[in-house]
All heavy atoms as a GROMACS GRO file, in nm:
protein
  553
    1LEU      N    1  12.662  12.931   8.303
    1LEU     CA    2  12.610  12.857   8.416
    1LEU      C    3  12.488  12.777   8.375
    1LEU      O    4  12.404  12.825   8.300
    1LEU     CB    5  12.570  12.953   8.528
    1LEU     CG    6  12.683  13.027   8.597
    1LEU    CD1    7  12.625  13.134   8.686
    1LEU    CD2    8  12.768  12.934   8.675
    2LYS      N    9  12.479  12.661   8.429
    2LYS     CA   10  12.367  12.574   8.398
    2LYS      C   11  12.310  12.518   8.528
    2LYS      O   12  12.386  12.477   8.617
    2LYS     CB   13  12.412  12.461   8.307
    2LYS     CG   14  12.300  12.374   8.259
    2LYS     CD   15  12.350  12.268   8.164
    2LYS     CE   16  12.237  12.179   8.122
    2LYS     NZ   17  12.281  12.071   8.037
    3TYR      N   18  12.180  12.517   8.539
    3TYR     CA   19  12.116  12.463   8.658
    3TYR      C   20  12.136  12.312   8.665
    3TYR      O   21  12.118  12.242   8.567
    3TYR     CB   22  11.966  12.494   8.657
    3TYR     CG   23  11.891  12.430   8.772
    3TYR    CD1   24  11.901  12.481   8.900
    3TYR    CD2   25  11.815  12.318   8.752
    3TYR    CE1   26  11.834  12.422   9.004
    3TYR    CE2   27  11.747  12.257   8.855
    3TYR     CZ   28  11.757  12.311   8.982
    3TYR     OH   29  11.691  12.251   9.086
    4GLU      N   30  12.173  12.266   8.781
    4GLU     CA   31  12.190  12.123   8.801
    4GLU      C   32  12.113  12.080   8.926
    4GLU      O   33  12.136  12.132   9.034
    4GLU     CB   34  12.339  12.091   8.819
    4GLU     CG   35  12.372  11.947   8.792
    4GLU     CD   36  12.522  11.924   8.785
    4GLU    OE1   37  12.589  11.997   8.713
    4GLU    OE2   38  12.568  11.834   8.854
    5SER      N   39  12.021  11.990   8.908
    5SER     CA   40  11.936  11.946   9.017
    5SER      C   41  12.015  11.868   9.121
    5SER      O   42  12.102  11.788   9.088
    5SER     CB   43  11.823  11.858   8.963
    5SER     OG   44  11.747  11.808   9.068
    6ARG      N   45  11.982  11.892   9.246
    6ARG     CA   46  12.045  11.817   9.354
    6ARG      C   47  11.968  11.689   9.388
    6ARG      O   48  12.010  11.612   9.471
    6ARG     CB   49  12.054  11.903   9.479
    6ARG     CG   50  12.156  12.013   9.468
    6ARG     CD   51  12.176  12.077   9.601
    6ARG     NE   52  12.134  12.217   9.592
    6ARG     CZ   53  12.109  12.292   9.697
    6ARG    NH1   54  12.119  12.245   9.818
    6ARG    NH2   55  12.074  12.417   9.680
    7LEU      N   56  11.854  11.670   9.324
    7LEU     CA   57  11.770  11.554   9.354
    7LEU      C   58  11.822  11.426   9.292
    7LEU      O   59  11.778  11.317   9.329
    7LEU     CB   60  11.627  11.579   9.305
    7LEU     CG   61  11.553  11.693   9.374
    7LEU    CD1   62  11.416  11.710   9.312
    7LEU    CD2   63  11.542  11.669   9.523
    8LYS      N   64  11.915  11.435   9.198
    8LYS     CA   65  11.965  11.315   9.131
    8LYS      C   66  12.020  11.214   9.229
    8LYS      O   67  11.991  11.095   9.219
    8LYS     CB   68  12.072  11.351   9.028
    8LYS     CG   69  12.018  11.401   8.899
    8LYS     CD   70  12.128  11.417   8.798
    8LYS     CE   71  12.074  11.463   8.666
    8LYS     NZ   72  12.179  11.479   8.567
    9SER      N   73  12.100  11.260   9.324
    9SER     CA   74  12.161  11.165   9.418
    9SER      C   75  12.055  11.098   9.505
    9SER      O   76  12.063  10.979   9.534
    9SER     CB   77  12.265  11.234   9.504
    9SER     OG   78  12.206  11.334   9.584
   10LYS      N   79  11.952  11.174   9.545
   10LYS     CA   80  11.844  11.116   9.624
   10LYS      C   81  11.764  11.016   9.540
   10LYS      O   82  11.725  10.911   9.589
   10LYS     CB   83  11.752  11.225   9.678
   10LYS     CG   84  11.813  11.309   9.786
   10LYS     CD   85  11.715  11.410   9.837
   10LYS     CE   86  11.774  11.494   9.946
   10LYS     NZ   87  11.679  11.592   9.999
   11ASP      N   88  11.738  11.053   9.415
   11ASP     CA   89  11.664  10.964   9.326
   11ASP      C   90  11.744  10.837   9.296
   11ASP      O   91  11.687  10.730   9.286
   11ASP     CB   92  11.626  11.033   9.196
   11ASP     CG   93  11.512  11.132   9.214
   11ASP    OD1   94  11.449  11.133   9.322
   11ASP    OD2   95  11.486  11.209   9.120
   12GLU      N   96  11.874  10.850   9.284
   12GLU     CA   97  11.958  10.732   9.260
   12GLU      C   98  11.954  10.637   9.378
   12GLU      O   99  11.947  10.516   9.361
   12GLU     CB  100  12.101  10.775   9.230
   12GLU     CG  101  12.118  10.839   9.093
   12GLU     CD  102  12.256  10.897   9.071
   12GLU    OE1  103  12.344  10.880   9.158
   12GLU    OE2  104  12.276  10.959   8.966
   13LYS      N  105  11.957  10.693   9.499
   13LYS     CA  106  11.948  10.609   9.619
   13LYS      C  107  11.813  10.538   9.624
   13LYS      O  108  11.805  10.418   9.651
   13LYS     CB  109  11.966  10.696   9.744
   13LYS     CG  110  11.956  10.621   9.873
   13LYS     CD  111  11.970  10.713   9.992
   13LYS     CE  112  11.950  10.636  10.122
   13LYS     NZ  113  11.957  10.724  10.238
   14LEU      N  114  11.707  10.614   9.595
   14LEU     CA  115  11.572  10.557   9.594
   14LEU      C  116  11.561  10.448   9.487
   14LEU      O  117  11.507  10.341   9.514
   14LEU     CB  118  11.469  10.667   9.570
   14LEU     CG  119  11.325  10.623   9.551
   14LEU    CD1  120  11.275  10.547   9.673
   14LEU    CD2  121  11.237  10.744   9.524
   15LEU      N  122  11.612  10.474   9.369
   15LEU     CA  123  11.605  10.377   9.260
   15LEU      C  124  11.678  10.249   9.296
   15LEU      O  125  11.629  10.139   9.269
   15LEU     CB  126  11.662  10.438   9.132
   15LEU     CG  127  11.656  10.350   9.009
   15LEU    CD1  128  11.513  10.312   8.975
   15LEU    CD2  129  11.721  10.421   8.891
   16LYS      N  130  11.791  10.261   9.360
   16LYS     CA  131  11.868  10.143   9.402
   16LYS      C  132  11.787  10.059   9.501
   16LYS      O  133  11.779   9.937   9.489
   16LYS     CB  134  12.000  10.189   9.464
   16LYS     CG  135  12.093  10.079   9.500
   16LYS     CD  136  12.224  10.136   9.555
   16LYS     CE  137  12.318  10.027   9.598
   16LYS     NZ  138  12.443  10.080   9.652
   17LEU      N  139  11.723  10.126   9.598
   17LEU     CA  140  11.640  10.055   9.696
   17LEU      C  141  11.520   9.989   9.629
   17LEU      O  142  11.486   9.874   9.659
   17LEU     CB  143  11.591  10.153   9.803
   17LEU     CG  144  11.694  10.205   9.902
   17LEU    CD1  145  11.637  10.323   9.981
   17LEU    CD2  146  11.736  10.094   9.997
   18LEU      N  147  11.456  10.062   9.538
   18LEU     CA  148  11.337  10.008   9.470
   18LEU      C  149  11.371   9.887   9.384
   18LEU      O  150  11.299   9.787   9.387
   18LEU     CB  151  11.273  10.116   9.382
   18LEU     CG  152  11.202  10.231   9.454
   18LEU    CD1  153  11.154  10.333   9.354
   18LEU    CD2  154  11.089  10.181   9.540
   19LYS      N  155  11.479   9.896   9.309
   19LYS     CA  156  11.516   9.783   9.222
   19LYS      C  157  11.552   9.659   9.304
   19LYS      O  158  11.514   9.548   9.267
   19LYS     CB  159  11.633   9.822   9.132
   19LYS     CG  160  11.591   9.908   9.016
   19LYS     CD  161  11.707   9.932   8.922
   19LYS     CE  162  11.663  10.009   8.799
   19LYS     NZ  163  11.774  10.028   8.706
   20ALA      N  164  11.624   9.679   9.413
   20ALA     CA  165  11.663   9.565   9.496
   20ALA      C  166  11.539   9.496   9.554
   20ALA      O  167  11.528   9.373   9.554
   20ALA     CB  168  11.756   9.611   9.608
   21ARG      N  169  11.445   9.576   9.605
   21ARG     CA  170  11.326   9.518   9.666
   21ARG      C  171  11.230   9.462   9.561
   21ARG      O  172  11.161   9.362   9.585
   21ARG     CB  173  11.256   9.624   9.751
   21ARG     CG  174  11.148   9.569   9.840
   21ARG     CD  175  11.203   9.471   9.940
   21ARG     NE  176  11.097   9.431  10.029
   21ARG     CZ  177  11.108   9.337  10.121
   21ARG    NH1  178  11.222   9.276  10.137
   21ARG    NH2  179  11.007   9.306  10.197
   22ALA      N  180  11.226   9.525   9.443
   22ALA     CA  181  11.137   9.478   9.336
   22ALA      C  182  11.180   9.340   9.286
   22ALA      O  183  11.096   9.262   9.242
   22ALA     CB  184  11.136   9.578   9.220
   23ARG      N  185  11.308   9.309   9.295
   23ARG     CA  186  11.352   9.174   9.258
   23ARG      C  187  11.300   9.071   9.357
   23ARG      O  188  11.266   8.959   9.320
   23ARG     CB  189  11.506   9.168   9.254
   23ARG     CG  190  11.562   9.218   9.125
   23ARG     CD  191  11.711   9.186   9.115
   23ARG     NE  192  11.779   9.305   9.067
   23ARG     CZ  193  11.849   9.390   9.141
   23ARG    NH1  194  11.865   9.369   9.267
   23ARG    NH2  195  11.905   9.495   9.088
   24GLN      N  196  11.293   9.109   9.484
   24GLN     CA  197  11.244   9.018   9.588
   24GLN      C  198  11.091   9.009   9.588
   24GLN      O  199  11.035   8.904   9.616
   24GLN     CB  200  11.291   9.065   9.725
   24GLN     CG  201  11.441   9.064   9.742
   24GLN     CD  202  11.484   9.130   9.872
   24GLN    OE1  203  11.402   9.185   9.945
   24GLN    NE2  204  11.613   9.125   9.899
   25LYS      N  205  11.026   9.121   9.562
   25LYS     CA  206  10.879   9.129   9.566
   25LYS      C  207  10.826   9.186   9.435
   25LYS      O  208  10.782   9.301   9.428
   25LYS     CB  209  10.834   9.218   9.683
   25LYS     CG  210  10.881   9.174   9.818
   25LYS     CD  211  10.804   9.054   9.864
   25LYS     CE  212  10.844   9.017  10.006
   25LYS     NZ  213  10.769   8.904  10.055
   26PRO      N  214  10.827   9.110   9.327
   26PRO     CA  215  10.790   9.163   9.196
   26PRO      C  216  10.643   9.205   9.183
   26PRO      O  217  10.608   9.280   9.094
   26PRO     CB  218  10.822   9.050   9.100
   26PRO     CG  219  10.821   8.927   9.183
   26PRO     CD  220  10.865   8.968   9.320
   27ARG      N  221  10.558   9.157   9.270
   27ARG     CA  222  10.416   9.190   9.260
   27ARG      C  223  10.378   9.313   9.340
   27ARG      O  224  10.262   9.356   9.338
   27ARG     CB  225  10.332   9.070   9.304
   27ARG     CG  226  10.354   8.952   9.211
   27ARG     CD  227  10.276   8.834   9.253
   27ARG     NE  228  10.138   8.850   9.205
   27ARG     CZ  229  10.049   8.756   9.209
   27ARG    NH1  230  10.078   8.639   9.259
   27ARG    NH2  231   9.928   8.776   9.164
   28TRP      N  232  10.472   9.371   9.412
   28TRP     CA  233  10.444   9.492   9.488
   28TRP      C  234  10.438   9.611   9.396
   28TRP      O  235  10.516   9.623   9.302
   28TRP     CB  236  10.552   9.516   9.593
   28TRP     CG  237  10.538   9.434   9.716
   28TRP    CD1  238  10.461   9.324   9.734
   28TRP    CD2  239  10.605   9.458   9.839
   28TRP    NE1  240  10.477   9.276   9.862
   28TRP    CE2  241  10.564   9.356   9.928
   28TRP    CE3  242  10.695   9.552   9.883
   28TRP    CZ2  243  10.611   9.350  10.059
   28TRP    CZ3  244  10.741   9.545  10.013
   28TRP    CH2  245  10.698   9.444  10.101
   29GLY      N  246  10.349   9.703   9.422
   29GLY     CA  247  10.340   9.827   9.348
   29GLY      C  248  10.409   9.940   9.424
   29GLY      O  249  10.467   9.917   9.530
   30TYR      N  250  10.401  10.059   9.370
   30TYR     CA  251  10.471  10.171   9.433
   30TYR      C  252  10.409  10.208   9.568
   30TYR      O  253  10.481  10.253   9.657
   30TYR     CB  254  10.474  10.293   9.339
   30TYR     CG  255  10.346  10.371   9.333
   30TYR    CD1  256  10.324  10.477   9.419
   30TYR    CD2  257  10.246  10.339   9.242
   30TYR    CE1  258  10.206  10.549   9.415
   30TYR    CE2  259  10.130  10.410   9.236
   30TYR     CZ  260  10.110  10.515   9.323
   30TYR     OH  261   9.993  10.586   9.318
   31ARG      N  262  10.280  10.184   9.586
   31ARG     CA  263  10.217  10.219   9.714
   31ARG      C  264  10.269  10.131   9.827
   31ARG      O  265  10.303  10.180   9.935
   31ARG     CB  266  10.066  10.207   9.703
   31ARG     CG  267  10.005  10.313   9.617
   31ARG     CD  268   9.857  10.297   9.606
   31ARG     NE  269   9.802  10.403   9.524
   31ARG     CZ  270   9.685  10.396   9.466
   31ARG    NH1  271   9.610  10.288   9.480
   31ARG    NH2  272   9.642  10.496   9.392
   32ARG      N  273  10.273  10.003   9.803
   32ARG     CA  274  10.324   9.911   9.906
   32ARG      C  275  10.473   9.935   9.928
   32ARG      O  276  10.522   9.927  10.040
   32ARG     CB  277  10.299   9.767   9.866
   32ARG     CG  278  10.330   9.670   9.979
   32ARG     CD  279  10.303   9.528   9.940
   32ARG     NE  280  10.160   9.501   9.943
   32ARG     CZ  281  10.108   9.381   9.916
   32ARG    NH1  282  10.187   9.281   9.883
   32ARG    NH2  283   9.980   9.362   9.920
   33MET      N  284  10.543   9.966   9.819
   33MET     CA  285  10.686   9.994   9.830
   33MET      C  286  10.710  10.120   9.913
   33MET      O  287  10.805  10.126   9.991
   33MET     CB  288  10.746  10.011   9.690
   33MET     CG  289  10.894  10.000   9.686
   33MET     SD  290  10.958   9.838   9.732
   33MET     CE  291  10.913   9.742   9.592
   34THR      N  292  10.624  10.220   9.899
   34THR     CA  293  10.636  10.343   9.977
   34THR      C  294  10.621  10.313  10.126
   34THR      O  295  10.699  10.363  10.208
   34THR     CB  296  10.530  10.446   9.933
   34THR    OG1  297  10.546  10.472   9.794
   34THR    CG2  298  10.545  10.575  10.011
   35GLU      N  299  10.523  10.231  10.160
   35GLU     CA  300  10.503  10.194  10.300
   35GLU      C  301  10.623  10.116  10.354
   35GLU      O  302  10.666  10.138  10.467
   35GLU     CB  303  10.375  10.112  10.316
   35GLU     CG  304  10.250  10.193  10.300
   35GLU     CD  305  10.243  10.308  10.399
   35GLU    OE1  306  10.269  10.288  10.519
   35GLU    OE2  307  10.210  10.420  10.355
   36TRP      N  308  10.677  10.027  10.274
   36TRP     CA  309  10.794   9.950  10.316
   36TRP      C  310  10.914  10.042  10.341
   36TRP      O  311  10.985  10.027  10.439
   36TRP     CB  312  10.829   9.846  10.210
   36TRP     CG  313  10.954   9.771  10.241
   36TRP    CD1  314  10.968   9.668  10.329
   36TRP    CD2  315  11.085   9.794  10.188
   36TRP    NE1  316  11.099   9.626  10.332
   36TRP    CE2  317  11.172   9.703  10.247
   36TRP    CE3  318  11.135   9.885  10.095
   36TRP    CZ2  319  11.308   9.699  10.217
   36TRP    CZ3  320  11.269   9.881  10.065
   36TRP    CH2  321  11.354   9.789  10.126
   37LEU      N  322  10.933  10.140  10.251
   37LEU     CA  323  11.044  10.235  10.267
   37LEU      C  324  11.029  10.315  10.396
   37LEU      O  325  11.127  10.337  10.467
   37LEU     CB  326  11.049  10.330  10.147
   37LEU     CG  327  11.102  10.271  10.017
   37LEU    CD1  328  11.072  10.363   9.900
   37LEU    CD2  329  11.250  10.244  10.026
   38ARG      N  330  10.907  10.357  10.426
   38ARG     CA  331  10.884  10.433  10.549
   38ARG      C  332  10.913  10.349  10.672
   38ARG      O  333  10.970  10.397  10.769
   38ARG     CB  334  10.741  10.485  10.553
   38ARG     CG  335  10.721  10.599  10.457
   38ARG     CD  336  10.585  10.659  10.471
   38ARG     NE  337  10.572  10.768  10.375
   38ARG     CZ  338  10.459  10.810  10.328
   38ARG    NH1  339  10.346  10.755  10.367
   38ARG    NH2  340  10.455  10.908  10.241
   39LYS      N  341  10.873  10.223  10.669
   39LYS     CA  342  10.900  10.134  10.783
   39LYS      C  343  11.049  10.109  10.800
   39LYS      O  344  11.096  10.084  10.910
   39LYS     CB  345  10.827  10.001  10.765
   39LYS     CG  346  10.678  10.013  10.785
   39LYS     CD  347  10.609   9.880  10.764
   39LYS     CE  348  10.460   9.895  10.780
   39LYS     NZ  349  10.387   9.770  10.756
   40GLN      N  350  11.125  10.117  10.689
   40GLN     CA  351  11.269  10.099  10.694
   40GLN      C  352  11.341  10.227  10.736
   40GLN      O  353  11.463  10.226  10.752
   40GLN     CB  354  11.323  10.054  10.558
   40GLN     CG  355  11.270   9.921  10.512
   40GLN     CD  356  11.307   9.809  10.608
   40GLN    OE1  357  11.422   9.798  10.647
   40GLN    NE2  358  11.210   9.728  10.645
   41GLY      N  359  11.268  10.337  10.751
   41GLY     CA  360  11.327  10.462  10.796
   41GLY      C  361  11.371  10.555  10.684
   41GLY      O  362  11.448  10.648  10.708
   42HIS      N  363  11.321  10.534  10.564
   42HIS     CA  364  11.352  10.620  10.450
   42HIS      C  365  11.231  10.710  10.425
   42HIS      O  366  11.130  10.663  10.375
   42HIS     CB  367  11.383  10.539  10.324
   42HIS     CG  368  11.495  10.442  10.341
   42HIS    ND1  369  11.626  10.482  10.350
   42HIS    CD2  370  11.496  10.308  10.354
   42HIS    CE1  371  11.703  10.377  10.364
   42HIS    NE2  372  11.626  10.269  10.368
   43PRO      N  373  11.241  10.840  10.456
   43PRO     CA  374  11.125  10.928  10.445
   43PRO      C  375  11.103  10.983  10.304
   43PRO      O  376  11.105  11.103  10.280
   43PRO     CB  377  11.160  11.041  10.541
   43PRO     CG  378  11.309  11.050  10.532
   43PRO     CD  379  11.356  10.908  10.514
   44PHE      N  380  11.081  10.895  10.206
   44PHE     CA  381  11.057  10.939  10.069
   44PHE      C  382  10.909  10.969  10.050
   44PHE      O  383  10.823  10.896  10.098
   44PHE     CB  384  11.100  10.831   9.969
   44PHE     CG  385  11.247  10.813   9.960
   44PHE    CD1  386  11.306  10.698  10.006
   44PHE    CD2  387  11.327  10.911   9.903
   44PHE    CE1  388  11.444  10.680   9.998
   44PHE    CE2  389  11.464  10.894   9.894
   44PHE     CZ  390  11.522  10.778   9.941
   45ASN      N  391  10.881  11.076   9.979
   45ASN     CA  392  10.745  11.117   9.947
   45ASN      C  393  10.684  11.016   9.849
   45ASN      O  394  10.753  10.967   9.760
   45ASN     CB  395  10.752  11.257   9.885
   45ASN     CG  396  10.617  11.315   9.856
   45ASN    OD1  397  10.531  11.248   9.800
   45ASN    ND2  398  10.598  11.439   9.894
   46ALA      N  399  10.556  10.989   9.864
   46ALA     CA  400  10.488  10.892   9.778
   46ALA      C  401  10.490  10.933   9.632
   46ALA      O  402  10.503  10.849   9.543
   46ALA     CB  403  10.344  10.873   9.825
   47LYS      N  404  10.481  11.063   9.606
   47LYS     CA  405  10.485  11.110   9.467
   47LYS      C  406  10.622  11.087   9.405
   47LYS      O  407  10.633  11.055   9.287
   47LYS     CB  408  10.449  11.258   9.459
   47LYS     CG  409  10.304  11.285   9.491
   47LYS     CD  410  10.276  11.433   9.483
   47LYS     CE  411  10.132  11.463   9.523
   47LYS     NZ  412  10.105  11.608   9.519
   48ARG      N  413  10.725  11.105   9.484
   48ARG     CA  414  10.860  11.080   9.433
   48ARG      C  415  10.879  10.932   9.404
   48ARG      O  416  10.935  10.893   9.302
   48ARG     CB  417  10.966  11.126   9.532
   48ARG     CG  418  11.105  11.087   9.486
   48ARG     CD  419  11.211  11.135   9.579
   48ARG     NE  420  11.233  11.274   9.550
   48ARG     CZ  421  11.305  11.355   9.626
   48ARG    NH1  422  11.360  11.311   9.736
   48ARG    NH2  423  11.322  11.481   9.594
   49VAL      N  424  10.832  10.847   9.494
   49VAL     CA  425  10.843  10.702   9.474
   49VAL      C  426  10.769  10.663   9.346
   49VAL      O  427  10.822  10.588   9.265
   49VAL     CB  428  10.788  10.624   9.595
   49VAL    CG1  429  10.786  10.475   9.568
   49VAL    CG2  430  10.871  10.653   9.719
   50GLN      N  431  10.650  10.718   9.325
   50GLN     CA  432  10.573  10.686   9.206
   50GLN      C  433  10.646  10.731   9.080
   50GLN      O  434  10.652  10.658   8.981
   50GLN     CB  435  10.436  10.751   9.212
   50GLN     CG  436  10.349  10.719   9.092
   50GLN     CD  437  10.215  10.789   9.098
   50GLN    OE1  438  10.195  10.884   9.172
   50GLN    NE2  439  10.121  10.740   9.020
   51ARG      N  440  10.704  10.851   9.082
   51ARG     CA  441  10.774  10.905   8.964
   51ARG      C  442  10.896  10.821   8.930
   51ARG      O  443  10.916  10.782   8.815
   51ARG     CB  444  10.817  11.049   8.991
   51ARG     CG  445  10.892  11.113   8.878
   51ARG     CD  446  10.926  11.259   8.906
   51ARG     NE  447  10.980  11.285   9.037
   51ARG     CZ  448  11.107  11.265   9.072
   51ARG    NH1  449  11.192  11.217   8.985
   51ARG    NH2  450  11.148  11.294   9.194
   52VAL      N  451  10.976  10.787   9.030
   52VAL     CA  452  11.097  10.707   9.007
   52VAL      C  453  11.059  10.566   8.965
   52VAL      O  454  11.119  10.506   8.877
   52VAL     CB  455  11.186  10.706   9.132
   52VAL    CG1  456  11.302  10.611   9.118
   52VAL    CG2  457  11.238  10.847   9.161
   53TRP      N  458  10.956  10.511   9.028
   53TRP     CA  459  10.906  10.376   8.997
   53TRP      C  460  10.865  10.366   8.850
   53TRP      O  461  10.904  10.273   8.779
   53TRP     CB  462  10.787  10.347   9.088
   53TRP     CG  463  10.726  10.212   9.078
   53TRP    CD1  464  10.619  10.175   9.003
   53TRP    CD2  465  10.767  10.094   9.147
   53TRP    NE1  466  10.590  10.043   9.021
   53TRP    CE2  467  10.680   9.990   9.110
   53TRP    CE3  468  10.868  10.067   9.237
   53TRP    CZ2  469  10.691   9.862   9.159
   53TRP    CZ3  470  10.879   9.938   9.287
   53TRP    CH2  471  10.792   9.837   9.247
   54ALA      N  472  10.788  10.464   8.804
   54ALA     CA  473  10.740  10.463   8.666
   54ALA      C  474  10.854  10.489   8.567
   54ALA      O  475  10.860  10.425   8.461
   54ALA     CB  476  10.631  10.567   8.648
   55SER      N  477  10.944  10.580   8.599
   55SER     CA  478  11.053  10.612   8.507
   55SER      C  479  11.150  10.494   8.492
   55SER      O  480  11.215  10.480   8.389
   55SER     CB  481  11.130  10.736   8.554
   55SER     OG  482  11.199  10.711   8.672
   56ALA      N  483  11.157  10.409   8.594
   56ALA     CA  484  11.244  10.291   8.587
   56ALA      C  485  11.174  10.173   8.520
   56ALA      O  486  11.235  10.069   8.496
   56ALA     CB  487  11.288  10.252   8.728
   57GLY      N  488  11.044  10.187   8.492
   57GLY     CA  489  10.970  10.080   8.427
   57GLY      C  490  10.941   9.963   8.520
   57GLY      O  491  10.928   9.849   8.475
   58LEU      N  492  10.926   9.992   8.647
   58LEU     CA  493  10.904   9.885   8.744
   58LEU      C  494  10.756   9.859   8.770
   58LEU      O  495  10.723   9.778   8.855
   58LEU     CB  496  10.969   9.922   8.879
   58LEU     CG  497  11.122   9.932   8.876
   58LEU    CD1  498  11.172   9.988   9.008
   58LEU    CD2  499  11.184   9.797   8.850
   59SER      N  500  10.667   9.925   8.698
   59SER     CA  501  10.525   9.912   8.727
   59SER      C  502  10.478   9.768   8.709
   59SER      O  503  10.521   9.696   8.620
   59SER     CB  504  10.443  10.004   8.636
   59SER     OG  505  10.464   9.971   8.502
   60CYS      N  506  10.390   9.729   8.798
   60CYS     CA  507  10.334   9.595   8.796
   60CYS      C  508  10.199   9.601   8.726
   60CYS      O  509  10.104   9.653   8.780
   60CYS     CB  510  10.317   9.546   8.940
   60CYS     SG  511  10.248   9.383   8.955
   61SER      N  512  10.192   9.552   8.605
   61SER     CA  513  10.066   9.556   8.531
   61SER      C  514   9.978   9.438   8.566
   61SER      O  515  10.023   9.339   8.623
   61SER     CB  516  10.093   9.560   8.381
   61SER     OG  517  10.147   9.438   8.339
   62SER      N  518   9.853   9.446   8.529
   62SER     CA  519   9.760   9.337   8.560
   62SER      C  520   9.797   9.209   8.484
   62SER      O  521   9.766   9.100   8.530
   62SER     CB  522   9.616   9.378   8.528
   62SER     OG  523   9.607   9.412   8.391
   63SER      N  524   9.862   9.221   8.370
   63SER     CA  525   9.902   9.102   8.296
   63SER      C  526  10.014   9.027   8.368
   63SER      O  527  10.031   8.907   8.349
   63SER     CB  528   9.946   9.138   8.155
   63SER     OG  529  10.059   9.221   8.159
   64ASP      N  530  10.091   9.100   8.452
   64ASP     CA  531  10.195   9.034   8.530
   64ASP      C  532  10.137   8.947   8.640
   64ASP      O  533  10.202   8.854   8.688
   64ASP     CB  534  10.289   9.137   8.593
   64ASP     CG  535  10.370   9.214   8.491
   64ASP    OD1  536  10.382   9.165   8.378
   64ASP    OD2  537  10.419   9.322   8.525
   65LEU      N  538  10.015   8.976   8.681
   65LEU     CA  539   9.955   8.905   8.792
   65LEU      C  540   9.892   8.774   8.752
   65LEU      O  541   9.864   8.689   8.835
   65LEU     CB  542   9.849   8.995   8.859
   65LEU     CG  543   9.900   9.127   8.914
   65LEU    CD1  544   9.783   9.210   8.967
   65LEU    CD2  545  10.004   9.107   9.022
   66ILE      N  546   9.868   8.754   8.625
   66ILE     CA  547   9.802   8.632   8.577
   66ILE      C  548   9.903   8.521   8.554
   66ILE      O  549  10.012   8.536   8.521
   66ILE     CB  550   9.723   8.661   8.447
   66ILE    CG1  551   9.614   8.762   8.477
   66ILE    CG2  552   9.665   8.534   8.390
   66ILE    CD1  553   9.540   8.811   8.356
   0.00000   0.00000   0.00000
C-alpha cells in the first residue's frame, strides 16, 4: 500500500484557474489572484495558492514589471 494524496485534483483545478487568469493578467501576484478566486466563489486558502503559484513558476518578479 502506498499513500496517495487527494489534494492533487484540487491543486490541478487551482493550477488550471491560475494559469488561465495569469495569461490575462500577467502582472498579478498570488495575493491578488487569491482575492480574485474568492470573489469568483473558489474558497482556496492563500497558502495553497502561493504554493501552487510558485511551483508552476508563475511568480511575477520585479524585472517583469520594468
